[in-house]
N, C-alpha and C positions, 0 to 999 in steps of 0.2 A: 673417185673411190674414197679419197681422203675426205673431201667435201660431204659426201653423203654418210660417213661416220660422224663426223663433227655435228653435223646438223641434227643427228637422230640422238646424240648426246646431248646437245642444248634442249632438245625436245623433253628428253628425260628428266633433266635438271628443272625445266619449267613445272612439269606435272609434279615432281616432288615437292617443290615449292608451294605450289597452290594447295596440295593435301595438307602440307605443313600448316599453312595459314588458316584453311577451313576447319582443322581441328584446333587451332587456337583460339577461333572466333566462338567456336562452340563451347569451349570451357571455360571461357572468360578471361583466358590469356591471350592478348594480342601481341605476342613475341616479347623478347627481351626488351626491357626499357621503353616500350611502347604501349603500355596498360597496366592498370593495378587495380585490383579488387580490395576495396576498403570497407571494413566492417564498424558499424558506429551504433550509439541507441539514440533513438528518436523518440518523441514524445508518443504516447499512446492517446487517442482521445476518449472521453468516458462513453459507456454503454450509449449505442444508439437511441434507447427510451429515454435515458436522460439528459441528452445534448440539450434539448430546448429548455431542461430545467437550469442548466448551468452555462449556457452559452452568453448571456448577459452579465454575468457575474465575474468580476475580477478582484474582490477581496473577500476572503472568507474565514470568519473567526470559528474557535472551538471552544464548547464548554461542556461540561459534564455535571452531573448531579446524582445523589442517590439520599434515600432516607433511611437506609439500612445502617445500622451500627456496627462497629466493630465487634468480631467473634473470634474465639478460638485466638486471641492474640493478634488478630489480623487486623492491620491498619487498612480500612477500607477507602479512607480518605487519599491515603498515600498511593494505593493501587489505582484508584481511577486518576490520580493525577498523573502517574505514569502511562497509562492508556491513553489519555488525552493528548499529552505528548508524542505519543507514537501516531495518533491519527493525525496530528498537523505536520509531522513528518512525512507522512504517507500521502496528504492533499497536496504536498509541494510537487507532486508527480504532475499535478495540472501544469499544462503551459500556460506562461504569462499570468500567473495568478499570484496575489499576495496573501500570506495565510497569517493570520493574528493569533496568538497563542492565548491560552486561558488567563494565565499569569497577567498578560496585557490588558485583557478586558476587565478581569477581576480589579486590577488595580485603579483602570479609570473609573469602574463604577464600584469602588470600596465602600461606599456608604449605603449600598443597596445589596439585599441578599437575591442573588440570582438563583432561584429555584425555577421550578416548571412555570408556575403561575406568573411569575414577574418576567421572564424571559419572553414568554408568548402573549403578553400584554401589548396593546398597540402603542401606548406610552413608550415602553422600552425598546420595543422594534424601531421607532421612530429615531430615539435617541441613538440606537446602535447605528443608522444608518447617516445621520447628520452629525453625530460626533466623533465615529470613528470609521465614516465612509465604508461600511460594511454593506456589502450586496446579498451576502448569504451567511448561514451559519451552520454548522454540525453540531447537534445536540446529543451527547451521550448519557443514555439512563440506565442504571443497574436495577432490573426490576425485582429481582429476586435472587439471594443467596441462601442456600442450605448447606451447613457443614457439619458432617458426622464422623465421630471417631470409631473407627472399627477394630475388634480385638485382633483381626487378620490383615494382611495386606497382599496385594498382587504380586506375583513373581512369574517368570518364564516357565515354571512348571506349575501353575495353578495360584495358591495361596499359601503364605507362610504365617505362623504364629508370632507376628509381630504387629505393632499397632499402625493402622493405615487411617488416611484422611480421604473421605469420601467428600467432593465437593461438587455442587449443582449450582449453575449461575445461568439466569437469564439476562440479555444484553439488548438493548434496543438504540439504534442508531438513527437519527433525523437529519435530514438536509431540508432547509427552509431557504427559498429565494425570497429574500425580504423586499425585492422589488415587485413581484407578483403576488408572493403569499403563497404559491404553489410548494408542495412539500412530497418528500418521497421518504419512506421509513424502511427499515429492514431489522427484523429482530431474530435473535438465535439462542437457543437454550444448548448448553454443554456440561456434560458430566465429566469429572476427573477423579480419578481413585487413584492413590499413590502411597507408598510407605511414608510413616512419618520419619523423616532425616533432621538428625543434628547437624547445624552447621557448625564443623570444629575448625573449618579452615579460615573463616573470618574474610570480611571483605566481600563477600558474592551475595549479600542479601537474605532476607529469609526465605527459607525453602517454601514456607507456606503461602507467601507472596509471590514467590516465582510459578507455583502450582496454579494459584488463581489467575496470574498474568496469562500463563500458557493457555487455560479455558477460555479466557476472554479474547485470546487472539485469533481463534476461528473464526466467530463471528465479525470481528474487524476486519478481517482479510477478506471476507466474502463482500462486505460493504465496500472496501476499497477498490477491489477488483473492478468494481461496476463505476463508480464514481472517479476514480482516480488510478486507473491502471499503471503498473509499472511502465517503464520505458521498453520499447520493443527493438530487439536486433535487427539491423538490416544492413543489407550488402548491396553498395553501388560500385560500377566499373567507371573508371576515369581514364581517357585519353592521356597518356604522358609522354608523347611523341614529341611534342612542342609544336606541332605543325598549325 
């Protein structure tokens, strides 16, 4: 009788252990000290449509240009410089690629005006390949800018009787594979209407520049989301039992 009770208890303990192990495997936990779920960020590949365009590209340069003069005390050249720097940072999401900034390229070709006619000439593209070892370039162009002061400005309750600035921008971003000559372009137009605010805190930059950068950020994000998407979070389960 005692042997029967002992055997029955042993079988119940085995069944409970089996259920516990099955639950642990299903949930990704392999028991205390036996397994660990690790989350990490891994590089994300470019859009499938763009993969053939960038797969042989190892070094990418970034350039920008516009023929629009500064308006409403807005320094267009400064804004485009900051946008170009942001583009270079975004391109660094590409795995195993070297990104050359606009400052580096312009310093190297400091005796040449790098406008659209020059950059897309055969002679300069050859120089970009041989002198800087570039395989590709991203060329950013501010196509249009309209800035209009308004007597009213938007608010959560409609409009208020205070000055506002209505900005309309059109941005084009172009990627060129210098090895094959193939190109991919994306353009976007954005509007931004905000109250005119005086910067009384100091050290935060001009509010109008921030407004313009905010408007330009949307087409830039769309471009980078396809060419150089941000890293993706992934989870892997590792056996830490030591066996």
